[in-house]
C-alpha positions as protocol buffer text, in pm:
chain_id: "A"
residue {
  index: 1
  type: MET
  ca { x: -16 y: 12 z: -7 }
}
residue {
  index: 2
  type: THR
  ca { x: 130 y: 370 z: -87 }
}
residue {
  index: 3
  type: ASP
  ca { x: 36 y: 668 z: 76 }
}
residue {
  index: 4
  type: VAL
  ca { x: -161 y: 768 z: -245 }
}
residue {
  index: 5
  type: THR
  ca { x: -318 y: 597 z: -536 }
}
residue {
  index: 6
  type: THR
  ca { x: -422 y: 735 z: -891 }
}
residue {
  index: 7
  type: ALA
  ca { x: -752 y: 838 z: -963 }
}
residue {
  index: 8
  type: LEU
  ca { x: -986 y: 678 z: -1152 }
}
residue {
  index: 9
  type: ASP
  ca { x: -1229 y: 918 z: -1423 }
}
residue {
  index: 10
  type: PRO
  ca { x: -1487 y: 952 z: -1232 }
}
residue {
  index: 11
  type: GLU
  ca { x: -1245 y: 989 z: -917 }
}
residue {
  index: 12
  type: ARG
  ca { x: -1091 y: 1297 z: -1077 }
}
residue {
  index: 13
  type: VAL
  ca { x: -1286 y: 1592 z: -959 }
}
residue {
  index: 14
  type: LEU
  ca { x: -1331 y: 1491 z: -623 }
}
residue {
  index: 15
  type: GLY
  ca { x: -921 y: 1470 z: -573 }
}
residue {
  index: 16
  type: GLN
  ca { x: -929 y: 1820 z: -845 }
}
residue {
  index: 17
  type: ALA
  ca { x: -1111 y: 1926 z: -576 }
}
residue {
  index: 18
  type: ILE
  ca { x: -962 y: 1873 z: -249 }
}
residue {
  index: 19
  type: ALA
  ca { x: -640 y: 1982 z: -412 }
}
residue {
  index: 20
  type: VAL
  ca { x: -776 y: 2330 z: -419 }
}
residue {
  index: 21
  type: ARG
  ca { x: -950 y: 2282 z: -36 }
}
residue {
  index: 22
  type: ILE
  ca { x: -580 y: 2185 z: 91 }
}
residue {
  index: 23
  type: ARG
  ca { x: -411 y: 2448 z: -122 }
}
residue {
  index: 24
  type: GLN
  ca { x: -697 y: 2690 z: 3 }
}
residue {
  index: 25
  type: LEU
  ca { x: -663 y: 2590 z: 410 }
}
residue {
  index: 26
  type: ARG
  ca { x: -312 y: 2575 z: 423 }
}
residue {
  index: 27
  type: ARG
  ca { x: -264 y: 2913 z: 259 }
}
residue {
  index: 28
  type: ASP
  ca { x: -575 y: 3077 z: 498 }
}
residue {
  index: 29
  type: GLN
  ca { x: -378 y: 2906 z: 836 }
}
residue {
  index: 30
  type: ASN
  ca { x: -29 y: 3010 z: 737 }
}
residue {
  index: 31
  type: LEU
  ca { x: 98 y: 2655 z: 757 }
}
residue {
  index: 32
  type: THR
  ca { x: 364 y: 2526 z: 521 }
}
residue {
  index: 33
  type: LEU
  ca { x: 408 y: 2206 z: 321 }
}
residue {
  index: 34
  type: ASP
  ca { x: 635 y: 2115 z: 578 }
}
residue {
  index: 35
  type: ARG
  ca { x: 391 y: 2148 z: 864 }
}
residue {
  index: 36
  type: LEU
  ca { x: 94 y: 2010 z: 746 }
}
residue {
  index: 37
  type: ALA
  ca { x: 262 y: 1710 z: 661 }
}
residue {
  index: 38
  type: LYS
  ca { x: 398 y: 1673 z: 1045 }
}
residue {
  index: 39
  type: LEU
  ca { x: 34 y: 1781 z: 1160 }
}
residue {
  index: 40
  type: SER
  ca { x: -87 y: 1517 z: 914 }
}
residue {
  index: 41
  type: GLY
  ca { x: 129 y: 1245 z: 954 }
}
residue {
  index: 42
  type: LEU
  ca { x: 136 y: 1241 z: 578 }
}
residue {
  index: 43
  type: SER
  ca { x: 494 y: 1258 z: 441 }
}
residue {
  index: 44
  type: LYS
  ca { x: 555 y: 1587 z: 253 }
}
residue {
  index: 45
  type: GLY
  ca { x: 626 y: 1386 z: -100 }
}
residue {
  index: 46
  type: THR
  ca { x: 189 y: 1249 z: -24 }
}
residue {
  index: 47
  type: VAL
  ca { x: 90 y: 1656 z: 58 }
}
residue {
  index: 48
  type: VAL
  ca { x: 258 y: 1780 z: -275 }
}
residue {
  index: 49
  type: THR
  ca { x: 126 y: 1537 z: -470 }
}
residue {
  index: 50
  type: LEU
  ca { x: -259 y: 1622 z: -302 }
}
residue {
  index: 51
  type: GLU
  ca { x: -181 y: 1960 z: -383 }
}
residue {
  index: 52
  type: GLN
  ca { x: -153 y: 1930 z: -720 }
}
residue {
  index: 53
  type: GLY
  ca { x: -432 y: 1715 z: -838 }
}
residue {
  index: 54
  type: LYS
  ca { x: -212 y: 1422 z: -929 }
}
residue {
  index: 55
  type: ALA
  ca { x: -347 y: 1116 z: -634 }
}
residue {
  index: 56
  type: ASN
  ca { x: -744 y: 1110 z: -469 }
}
residue {
  index: 57
  type: PRO
  ca { x: -702 y: 1108 z: -121 }
}
residue {
  index: 58
  type: SER
  ca { x: -828 y: 791 z: 56 }
}
residue {
  index: 59
  type: ILE
  ca { x: -1062 y: 778 z: 354 }
}
residue {
  index: 60
  type: GLY
  ca { x: -814 y: 751 z: 586 }
}
residue {
  index: 61
  type: ILE
  ca { x: -583 y: 1034 z: 461 }
}
residue {
  index: 62
  type: LEU
  ca { x: -944 y: 1226 z: 439 }
}
residue {
  index: 63
  type: CYS
  ca { x: -931 y: 1203 z: 808 }
}
residue {
  index: 64
  type: ARG
  ca { x: -557 y: 1286 z: 848 }
}
residue {
  index: 65
  type: LEU
  ca { x: -590 y: 1636 z: 665 }
}
residue {
  index: 66
  type: ALA
  ca { x: -948 y: 1691 z: 828 }
}
residue {
  index: 67
  type: ALA
  ca { x: -776 y: 1687 z: 1235 }
}
residue {
  index: 68
  type: ALA
  ca { x: -464 y: 1876 z: 1051 }
}
residue {
  index: 69
  type: PHE
  ca { x: -712 y: 2132 z: 1015 }
}
residue {
  index: 70
  type: SER
  ca { x: -921 y: 2100 z: 1295 }
}
residue {
  index: 71
  type: LEU
  ca { x: -1249 y: 2042 z: 1089 }
}
residue {
  index: 72
  type: SER
  ca { x: -1462 y: 1747 z: 1035 }
}
residue {
  index: 73
  type: VAL
  ca { x: -1370 y: 1550 z: 647 }
}
residue {
  index: 74
  type: ALA
  ca { x: -1782 y: 1683 z: 556 }
}
residue {
  index: 75
  type: ASP
  ca { x: -1583 y: 2036 z: 610 }
}
residue {
  index: 76
  type: LEU
  ca { x: -1276 y: 1961 z: 448 }
}
residue {
  index: 77
  type: LEU
  ca { x: -1525 y: 1875 z: 99 }
}
residue {
  index: 78
  type: ASN
  ca { x: -1687 y: 2143 z: 172 }
}
residue {
  index: 79
  type: ASP
  ca { x: -1546 y: 2483 z: -13 }
}
residue {
  index: 80
  type: HIS
  ca { x: -1879 y: 2669 z: 229 }
}
residue {
  index: 81
  type: PRO
  ca { x: -1894 y: 2527 z: 509 }
}
residue {
  index: 82
  type: SER
  ca { x: -2235 y: 2651 z: 639 }
}
residue {
  index: 83
  type: THR
  ca { x: -2212 y: 2873 z: 930 }
}
residue {
  index: 84
  type: VAL
  ca { x: -2580 y: 2870 z: 982 }
}
residue {
  index: 85
  type: ARG
  ca { x: -2757 y: 2685 z: 1226 }
}
residue {
  index: 86
  type: LEU
  ca { x: -3052 y: 2569 z: 1142 }
}
residue {
  index: 87
  type: PRO
  ca { x: -3310 y: 2281 z: 1364 }
}
residue {
  index: 88
  type: ILE
  ca { x: -3278 y: 2100 z: 1026 }
}
residue {
  index: 89
  type: GLU
  ca { x: -3041 y: 2126 z: 733 }
}
residue {
  index: 90
  type: ARG
  ca { x: -2972 y: 1890 z: 441 }
}
residue {
  index: 91
  type: THR
  ca { x: -2653 y: 1697 z: 380 }
}
residue {
  index: 92
  type: GLU
  ca { x: -2505 y: 1621 z: 110 }
}
residue {
  index: 93
  type: THR
  ca { x: -2383 y: 1212 z: 23 }
}
residue {
  index: 94
  type: ARG
  ca { x: -2077 y: 1161 z: -92 }
}
residue {
  index: 95
  type: THR
  ca { x: -1913 y: 861 z: -268 }
}
residue {
  index: 96
  type: LEU
  ca { x: -1547 y: 836 z: -49 }
}
residue {
  index: 97
  type: TRP
  ca { x: -1437 y: 506 z: -199 }
}
residue {
  index: 98
  type: THR
  ca { x: -1494 y: 223 z: -416 }
}
residue {
  index: 99
  type: SER
  ca { x: -1330 y: -42 z: -546 }
}
residue {
  index: 100
  type: ALA
  ca { x: -1314 y: -238 z: -897 }
}
residue {
  index: 101
  type: LYS
  ca { x: -1542 y: -538 z: -746 }
}
residue {
  index: 102
  type: GLY
  ca { x: -1825 y: -236 z: -700 }
}
residue {
  index: 103
  type: SER
  ca { x: -1737 y: -232 z: -298 }
}
residue {
  index: 104
  type: PHE
  ca { x: -1833 y: 161 z: -181 }
}
residue {
  index: 105
  type: ALA
  ca { x: -1805 y: 423 z: 123 }
}
residue {
  index: 106
  type: GLN
  ca { x: -2094 y: 682 z: 123 }
}
residue {
  index: 107
  type: LEU
  ca { x: -2099 y: 993 z: 366 }
}
residue {
  index: 108
  type: HIS
  ca { x: -2426 y: 1091 z: 447 }
}
residue {
  index: 109
  type: SER
  ca { x: -2419 y: 1366 z: 695 }
}
residue {
  index: 110
  type: SER
  ca { x: -2150 y: 1463 z: 975 }
}
residue {
  index: 111
  type: ILE
  ca { x: -2209 y: 1770 z: 1213 }
}
residue {
  index: 112
  type: SER
  ca { x: -1938 y: 2054 z: 1119 }
}
residue {
  index: 113
  type: GLY
  ca { x: -1606 y: 2156 z: 1311 }
}
residue {
  index: 114
  type: ARG
  ca { x: -1341 y: 1957 z: 1480 }
}
residue {
  index: 115
  type: THR
  ca { x: -1516 y: 1685 z: 1642 }
}
residue {
  index: 116
  type: MET
  ca { x: -1593 y: 1446 z: 1313 }
}
residue {
  index: 117
  type: PHE
  ca { x: -1966 y: 1250 z: 1386 }
}
residue {
  index: 118
  type: GLU
  ca { x: -2031 y: 1092 z: 1058 }
}
residue {
  index: 119
  type: LEU
  ca { x: -2300 y: 831 z: 909 }
}
residue {
  index: 120
  type: TRP
  ca { x: -2200 y: 589 z: 664 }
}
residue {
  index: 121
  type: SER
  ca { x: -2351 y: 350 z: 459 }
}
residue {
  index: 122
  type: TRP
  ca { x: -2086 y: 63 z: 333 }
}
residue {
  index: 123
  type: ALA
  ca { x: -2107 y: -220 z: 51 }
}
residue {
  index: 124
  type: ILE
  ca { x: -1778 y: -475 z: 50 }
}
residue {
  index: 125
  type: MET
  ca { x: -1812 y: -734 z: -207 }
}
residue {
  index: 126
  type: PRO
  ca { x: -1676 y: -1082 z: -160 }
}
residue {
  index: 127
  type: GLY
  ca { x: -1328 y: -1092 z: -186 }
}
residue {
  index: 128
  type: ASP
  ca { x: -1261 y: -697 z: -99 }
}
residue {
  index: 129
  type: VAL
  ca { x: -1106 y: -634 z: 218 }
}
residue {
  index: 130
  type: PHE
  ca { x: -1131 y: -230 z: 385 }
}
residue {
  index: 131
  type: SER
  ca { x: -843 y: -244 z: 554 }
}
residue {
  index: 132
  type: ALA
  ca { x: -798 y: 119 z: 795 }
}
residue {
  index: 133
  type: ASP
  ca { x: -515 y: 260 z: 1018 }
}
residue {
  index: 134
  type: ALA
  ca { x: -585 y: 400 z: 1354 }
}
residue {
  index: 135
  type: HIS
  ca { x: -781 y: 584 z: 1425 }
}
residue {
  index: 136
  type: SER
  ca { x: -709 y: 915 z: 1676 }
}
residue {
  index: 137
  type: PRO
  ca { x: -776 y: 837 z: 2113 }
}
residue {
  index: 138
  type: ASP
  ca { x: -1090 y: 701 z: 2144 }
}
residue {
  index: 139
  type: THR
  ca { x: -1245 y: 683 z: 1837 }
}
residue {
  index: 140
  type: ARG
  ca { x: -1563 y: 488 z: 1871 }
}
residue {
  index: 141
  type: GLU
  ca { x: -1742 y: 338 z: 1564 }
}
residue {
  index: 142
  type: LEU
  ca { x: -2106 y: 182 z: 1556 }
}
residue {
  index: 143
  type: ILE
  ca { x: -2176 y: -115 z: 1307 }
}
residue {
  index: 144
  type: SER
  ca { x: -2560 y: -224 z: 1192 }
}
residue {
  index: 145
  type: VAL
  ca { x: -2546 y: -504 z: 920 }
}
residue {
  index: 146
  type: THR
  ca { x: -2823 y: -425 z: 669 }
}
residue {
  index: 147
  type: GLN
  ca { x: -2782 y: -743 z: 414 }
}
residue {
  index: 148
  type: GLY
  ca { x: -2493 y: -1021 z: 405 }
}
residue {
  index: 149
  type: SER
  ca { x: -2291 y: -1116 z: 640 }
}
residue {
  index: 150
  type: LEU
  ca { x: -1984 y: -885 z: 789 }
}
residue {
  index: 151
  type: SER
  ca { x: -1606 y: -1002 z: 921 }
}
residue {
  index: 152
  type: VAL
  ca { x: -1492 y: -671 z: 1144 }
}
residue {
  index: 153
  type: VAL
  ca { x: -1130 y: -696 z: 1253 }
}
residue {
  index: 154
  type: VAL
  ca { x: -1000 y: -461 z: 1519 }
}
residue {
  index: 155
  type: GLY
  ca { x: -661 y: -550 z: 1652 }
}
residue {
  index: 156
  type: THR
  ca { x: -598 y: -858 z: 1767 }
}
residue {
  index: 157
  type: HIS
  ca { x: -1012 y: -898 z: 1807 }
}
residue {
  index: 158
  type: ALA
  ca { x: -1235 y: -979 z: 1537 }
}
residue {
  index: 159
  type: VAL
  ca { x: -1643 y: -1082 z: 1515 }
}
residue {
  index: 160
  type: ILE
  ca { x: -1835 y: -1180 z: 1244 }
}
residue {
  index: 161
  type: LEU
  ca { x: -2196 y: -987 z: 1227 }
}
residue {
  index: 162
  type: SER
  ca { x: -2501 y: -1158 z: 1046 }
}
residue {
  index: 163
  type: GLN
  ca { x: -2798 y: -945 z: 843 }
}
residue {
  index: 164
  type: GLY
  ca { x: -2934 y: -735 z: 1160 }
}
residue {
  index: 165
  type: GLU
  ca { x: -2697 y: -783 z: 1448 }
}
residue {
  index: 166
  type: SER
  ca { x: -2478 y: -448 z: 1574 }
}
residue {
  index: 167
  type: VAL
  ca { x: -2157 y: -409 z: 1723 }
}
residue {
  index: 168
  type: ARG
  ca { x: -1982 y: -85 z: 1904 }
}
residue {
  index: 169
  type: LEU
  ca { x: -1602 y: -97 z: 1767 }
}
residue {
  index: 170
  type: VAL
  ca { x: -1305 y: 152 z: 1924 }
}
residue {
  index: 171
  type: THR
  ca { x: -1083 y: 208 z: 1573 }
}
residue {
  index: 172
  type: ASP
  ca { x: -738 y: 384 z: 1772 }
}
residue {
  index: 173
  type: GLN
  ca { x: -554 y: 71 z: 1624 }
}
residue {
  index: 174
  type: PRO
  ca { x: -546 y: -78 z: 1254 }
}
residue {
  index: 175
  type: HIS
  ca { x: -874 y: -267 z: 1178 }
}
residue {
  index: 176
  type: SER
  ca { x: -1068 y: -382 z: 867 }
}
residue {
  index: 177
  type: TYR
  ca { x: -1375 y: -484 z: 733 }
}
residue {
  index: 178
  type: ALA
  ca { x: -1491 y: -782 z: 506 }
}
residue {
  index: 179
  type: ALA
  ca { x: -1768 y: -966 z: 335 }
}
residue {
  index: 180
  type: ALA
  ca { x: -1758 y: -1351 z: 581 }
}
residue {
  index: 181
  type: SER
  ca { x: -1984 y: -1506 z: 271 }
}
residue {
  index: 182
  type: ILE
  ca { x: -2071 y: -1529 z: -100 }
}
residue {
  index: 183
  type: LEU
  ca { x: -2266 y: -1215 z: -75 }
}
residue {
  index: 184
  type: PRO
  ca { x: -2217 y: -853 z: -57 }
}
residue {
  index: 185
  type: ALA
  ca { x: -2230 y: -712 z: 303 }
}
residue {
  index: 186
  type: HIS
  ca { x: -2351 y: -471 z: 307 }
}
residue {
  index: 187
  type: PHE
  ca { x: -2424 y: -195 z: 657 }
}
residue {
  index: 188
  type: SER
  ca { x: -2453 y: 121 z: 803 }
}
residue {
  index: 189
  type: MET
  ca { x: -2133 y: 314 z: 1036 }
}
residue {
  index: 190
  type: ALA
  ca { x: -2177 y: 603 z: 1284 }
}
residue {
  index: 191
  type: VAL
  ca { x: -1782 y: 735 z: 1373 }
}
residue {
  index: 192
  type: LEU
  ca { x: -1693 y: 979 z: 1652 }
}
residue {
  index: 193
  type: GLU
  ca { x: -1387 y: 1089 z: 1643 }
}
residue {
  index: 194
  type: ARG
  ca { x: -1298 y: 1426 z: 1842 }
}
residue {
  index: 195
  type: GLY
  ca { x: -1068 y: 1668 z: 1667 }
}
residue {
  index: 196
  type: GLY
  ca { x: -830 y: 1918 z: 1753 }
}
residue {
  index: 197
  type: GLN
  ca { x: -485 y: 1758 z: 1815 }
}
residue {
  index: 198
  type: ARG
  ca { x: -321 y: 1984 z: 1608 }
}
residue {
  index: 199
  type: ASP
  ca { x: 27 y: 2051 z: 1740 }
}
residue {
  index: 200
  type: PRO
  ca { x: 258 y: 1688 z: 1773 }
}
residue {
  index: 201
  type: GLY
  ca { x: 586 y: 1960 z: 1885 }
}
residue {
  index: 202
  type: PRO
  ca { x: 849 y: 2083 z: 1605 }
}
residue {
  index: 203
  type: SER
  ca { x: 1065 y: 1776 z: 1675 }
}
residue {
  index: 204
  type: SER
  ca { x: 829 y: 1508 z: 1617 }
}
residue {
  index: 205
  type: PRO
  ca { x: 891 y: 1269 z: 1336 }
}
residue {
  index: 206
  type: ALA
  ca { x: 562 y: 1265 z: 1048 }
}
residue {
  index: 207
  type: THR
  ca { x: 492 y: 922 z: 991 }
}
residue {
  index: 208
  type: LYS
  ca { x: 315 y: 766 z: 682 }
}
residue {
  index: 209
  type: MET
  ca { x: -26 y: 710 z: 632 }
}
residue {
  index: 210
  type: PRO
  ca { x: -131 y: 433 z: 449 }
}
residue {
  index: 211
  type: GLY
  ca { x: -405 y: 465 z: 184 }
}
residue {
  index: 212
  type: PRO
  ca { x: -638 y: 175 z: 348 }
}
residue {
  index: 213
  type: VAL
  ca { x: -771 y: 23 z: 16 }
}
residue {
  index: 214
  type: PRO
  ca { x: -815 y: -322 z: -101 }
}
residue {
  index: 215
  type: GLN
  ca { x: -549 y: -348 z: -348 }
}
residue {
  index: 216
  type: ASP
  ca { x: -783 y: -391 z: -689 }
}
residue {
  index: 217
  type: THR
  ca { x: -876 y: 28 z: -603 }
}
residue {
  index: 218
  type: ALA
  ca { x: -834 y: 315 z: -666 }
}
residue {
  index: 219
  type: ALA
  ca { x: -957 y: 507 z: -401 }
}
residue {
  index: 220
  type: ARG
  ca { x: -997 y: 564 z: 284 }
}
Protein backbone atom coordinates (compact mmCIF):
# COMPACT_ATOMS: atom_id res chain seq x y z
CA MET A 1 0.00 0.00 0.00
CA THR A 2 1.07 3.59 -0.65
CA ASP A 3 0.09 6.96 0.76
CA VAL A 4 -1.92 7.90 -2.32
CA THR A 5 -3.50 5.93 -5.12
CA THR A 6 -4.07 7.00 -8.71
CA ALA A 7 -7.55 8.41 -9.27
CA LEU A 8 -10.02 6.77 -11.61
CA ASP A 9 -11.81 9.08 -14.03
CA PRO A 10 -15.09 9.17 -12.00
CA GLU A 11 -13.07 10.19 -8.94
CA ARG A 12 -10.78 12.71 -10.62
CA VAL A 13 -13.18 15.58 -9.94
CA LEU A 14 -13.02 14.83 -6.21
CA GLY A 15 -9.22 14.73 -6.33
CA GLN A 16 -9.06 18.10 -8.06
CA ALA A 17 -11.53 19.64 -5.61
CA ILE A 18 -9.52 18.35 -2.66
CA ALA A 19 -6.33 19.78 -4.18
CA VAL A 20 -7.86 23.26 -4.34
CA ARG A 21 -9.31 22.93 -0.85
CA ILE A 22 -5.99 21.85 0.71
CA ARG A 23 -4.13 24.76 -0.87
CA GLN A 24 -6.80 27.19 0.29
CA LEU A 25 -6.88 25.91 3.87
CA ARG A 26 -3.11 25.68 4.17
CA ARG A 27 -2.70 29.29 3.07
CA ASP A 28 -5.62 30.52 5.21
CA GLN A 29 -4.06 28.87 8.27
CA ASN A 30 -0.53 29.97 7.32
CA LEU A 31 0.84 26.41 7.25
CA THR A 32 3.91 25.42 5.29
CA LEU A 33 4.00 22.10 3.43
CA ASP A 34 6.37 20.77 6.08
CA ARG A 35 4.06 21.87 8.89
CA LEU A 36 0.96 20.32 7.30
CA ALA A 37 2.88 17.09 6.75
CA LYS A 38 3.88 17.00 10.42
CA LEU A 39 0.38 17.81 11.70
CA SER A 40 -1.27 15.21 9.47
CA GLY A 41 1.37 12.50 9.86
CA LEU A 42 1.75 12.33 6.08
CA SER A 43 4.96 12.59 4.11
CA LYS A 44 5.70 15.96 2.52
CA GLY A 45 5.72 14.23 -0.87
CA THR A 46 2.17 13.01 -0.26
CA VAL A 47 0.98 16.51 0.66
CA VAL A 48 2.61 17.95 -2.47
CA THR A 49 1.04 15.27 -4.68
CA LEU A 50 -2.39 15.94 -3.19
CA GLU A 51 -2.08 19.71 -3.62
CA GLN A 52 -1.13 19.20 -7.24
CA GLY A 53 -4.24 17.11 -7.81
CA LYS A 54 -2.22 14.16 -9.08
CA ALA A 55 -3.94 11.59 -6.88
CA ASN A 56 -7.18 10.89 -5.06
CA PRO A 57 -6.83 10.70 -1.25
CA SER A 58 -8.00 7.67 0.69
CA ILE A 59 -10.57 8.04 3.47
CA GLY A 60 -7.80 7.64 6.03
CA ILE A 61 -5.82 10.49 4.48
CA LEU A 62 -8.94 12.70 4.42
CA CYS A 63 -9.38 12.04 8.15
CA ARG A 64 -5.74 12.95 8.82
CA LEU A 65 -5.98 16.16 6.80
CA ALA A 66 -9.26 17.15 8.45
CA ALA A 67 -7.74 16.70 11.92
CA ALA A 68 -4.68 18.71 10.88
CA PHE A 69 -6.92 21.61 9.84
CA SER A 70 -9.19 21.14 12.94
CA LEU A 71 -12.15 20.35 10.70
CA SER A 72 -14.57 17.51 10.12
CA VAL A 73 -14.21 15.50 6.91
CA ALA A 74 -17.45 17.08 5.65
CA ASP A 75 -16.04 20.58 6.19
CA LEU A 76 -12.81 19.56 4.45
CA LEU A 77 -14.81 18.45 1.41
CA ASN A 78 -17.05 21.52 1.40
CA ASP A 79 -15.69 24.71 -0.16
CA HIS A 80 -18.21 26.74 1.84
CA PRO A 81 -18.96 25.04 5.17
CA SER A 82 -22.27 26.12 6.62
CA THR A 83 -22.06 28.69 9.40
CA VAL A 84 -25.84 28.75 9.89
CA ARG A 85 -27.12 26.34 12.54
CA LEU A 86 -30.72 25.48 11.68
CA PRO A 87 -32.94 22.90 13.40
CA ILE A 88 -33.01 20.98 10.10
CA GLU A 89 -30.24 21.17 7.51
CA ARG A 90 -29.90 19.07 4.36
CA THR A 91 -26.54 17.36 3.70
CA GLU A 92 -24.97 15.98 0.55
CA THR A 93 -24.05 12.30 0.17
CA ARG A 94 -20.52 11.74 -1.14
CA THR A 95 -18.98 8.50 -2.32
CA LEU A 96 -15.45 8.51 -0.90
CA TRP A 97 -14.27 4.99 -1.75
CA THR A 98 -14.96 2.47 -4.49
CA SER A 99 -13.32 -0.74 -5.68
CA ALA A 100 -13.11 -2.48 -9.02
CA LYS A 101 -15.42 -5.18 -7.64
CA GLY A 102 -18.14 -2.70 -6.76
CA SER A 103 -17.50 -2.03 -3.07
CA PHE A 104 -18.18 1.51 -1.89
CA ALA A 105 -18.31 3.81 1.13
CA GLN A 106 -20.66 6.81 1.23
CA LEU A 107 -20.54 9.67 3.72
CA HIS A 108 -24.14 10.86 4.16
CA SER A 109 -23.93 13.41 6.92
CA SER A 110 -21.51 14.92 9.42
CA ILE A 111 -21.64 17.63 12.02
CA SER A 112 -19.62 20.73 11.23
CA GLY A 113 -16.50 21.51 13.21
CA ARG A 114 -13.39 19.86 14.60
CA THR A 115 -15.19 16.85 16.12
CA MET A 116 -16.08 14.25 13.49
CA PHE A 117 -19.52 12.75 14.05
CA GLU A 118 -20.44 11.03 10.80
CA LEU A 119 -23.06 8.77 9.24
CA TRP A 120 -21.90 6.31 6.55
CA SER A 121 -23.22 3.46 4.44
CA TRP A 122 -20.94 0.73 3.10
CA ALA A 123 -21.02 -2.22 0.72
CA ILE A 124 -18.15 -4.71 0.70
CA MET A 125 -18.09 -7.20 -2.16
CA PRO A 126 -16.82 -10.78 -1.67
CA GLY A 127 -13.05 -10.80 -2.05
CA ASP A 128 -12.57 -7.15 -1.03
CA VAL A 129 -11.02 -6.19 2.30
CA PHE A 130 -11.05 -2.60 3.50
CA SER A 131 -8.13 -2.05 5.89
CA ALA A 132 -7.73 1.14 7.95
CA ASP A 133 -4.98 2.42 10.18
CA ALA A 134 -5.65 3.61 13.72
CA HIS A 135 -7.88 6.64 14.17
CA SER A 136 -7.43 9.22 16.92
CA PRO A 137 -7.45 7.97 20.54
CA ASP A 138 -10.85 6.68 21.73
CA THR A 139 -12.51 6.94 18.30
CA ARG A 140 -15.83 5.05 18.41
CA GLU A 141 -17.79 3.36 15.63
CA LEU A 142 -21.30 1.88 15.62
CA ILE A 143 -22.00 -0.67 12.87
CA SER A 144 -25.28 -2.33 11.88
CA VAL A 145 -25.40 -4.97 9.13
CA THR A 146 -28.39 -4.60 6.80
CA GLN A 147 -27.55 -7.35 4.28
CA GLY A 148 -25.18 -10.32 4.10
CA SER A 149 -22.57 -10.99 6.79
CA LEU A 150 -19.60 -8.87 7.76
CA SER A 151 -16.20 -9.74 9.19
CA VAL A 152 -14.80 -7.02 11.46
CA VAL A 153 -11.24 -7.09 12.83
CA VAL A 154 -9.92 -4.55 15.34
CA GLY A 155 -6.35 -5.20 16.42
CA THR A 156 -6.29 -8.85 17.52
CA HIS A 157 -10.08 -9.05 18.00
CA ALA A 158 -12.47 -10.34 15.34
CA VAL A 159 -16.21 -10.84 14.99
CA ILE A 160 -18.60 -11.94 12.24
CA LEU A 161 -21.92 -10.12 12.12
CA SER A 162 -25.04 -11.43 10.37
CA GLN A 163 -27.89 -9.39 8.90
CA GLY A 164 -29.67 -7.47 11.66
CA GLU A 165 -26.72 -7.61 14.08
CA SER A 166 -24.84 -4.59 15.39
CA VAL A 167 -21.54 -3.90 17.11
CA ARG A 168 -19.75 -1.12 19.00
CA LEU A 169 -16.06 -0.58 18.19
CA VAL A 170 -13.10 1.42 19.49
CA THR A 171 -11.01 1.99 16.35
CA ASP A 172 -7.90 3.71 17.67
CA GLN A 173 -5.90 0.74 16.36
CA PRO A 174 -5.68 -0.89 12.92
CA HIS A 175 -8.98 -2.41 11.79
CA SER A 176 -10.64 -3.91 8.72
CA TYR A 177 -13.98 -4.91 7.18
CA ALA A 178 -14.71 -7.74 4.73
CA ALA A 179 -17.65 -9.76 3.43
CA ALA A 180 -17.87 -13.00 5.42
CA SER A 181 -19.79 -15.00 2.79
CA ILE A 182 -20.26 -15.25 -0.96
CA LEU A 183 -22.78 -12.40 -0.75
CA PRO A 184 -22.02 -8.68 -0.50
CA ALA A 185 -22.03 -7.18 3.00
CA HIS A 186 -24.04 -3.98 3.40
CA PHE A 187 -23.84 -2.01 6.63
CA SER A 188 -24.39 1.41 8.16
CA MET A 189 -21.76 3.11 10.30
CA ALA A 190 -21.70 6.04 12.72
CA VAL A 191 -18.28 7.44 13.70
CA LEU A 192 -17.32 9.72 16.57
CA GLU A 193 -13.74 11.01 16.34
CA ARG A 194 -12.69 13.99 18.39
CA GLY A 195 -10.41 16.44 16.59
CA GLY A 196 -8.27 19.28 17.70
CA GLN A 197 -4.92 17.55 18.19
CA ARG A 198 -3.13 20.20 16.21
CA ASP A 199 0.40 20.40 17.56
CA PRO A 200 2.60 17.29 17.73
CA GLY A 201 5.62 19.48 18.56
CA PRO A 202 8.43 20.55 16.24
CA SER A 203 10.60 17.57 17.15
CA SER A 204 7.96 14.91 16.53
CA PRO A 205 8.71 12.83 13.43
CA ALA A 206 6.09 12.69 10.72
CA THR A 207 4.81 9.19 10.11
CA LYS A 208 3.48 8.00 6.80
CA MET A 209 -0.19 7.13 6.62
CA PRO A 210 -0.89 4.33 4.16
CA GLY A 211 -4.16 4.67 2.32
CA PRO A 212 -6.42 1.87 3.61
CA VAL A 213 -7.63 0.54 0.28
CA PRO A 214 -7.94 -2.93 -1.21
CA GLN A 215 -5.21 -3.71 -3.71
CA ASP A 216 -7.59 -3.65 -6.66
CA THR A 217 -9.02 -0.22 -5.90
CA ALA A 218 -8.11 3.27 -6.80
CA ALA A 219 -9.63 5.22 -4.02
CA ARG A 220 -10.15 5.43 2.82
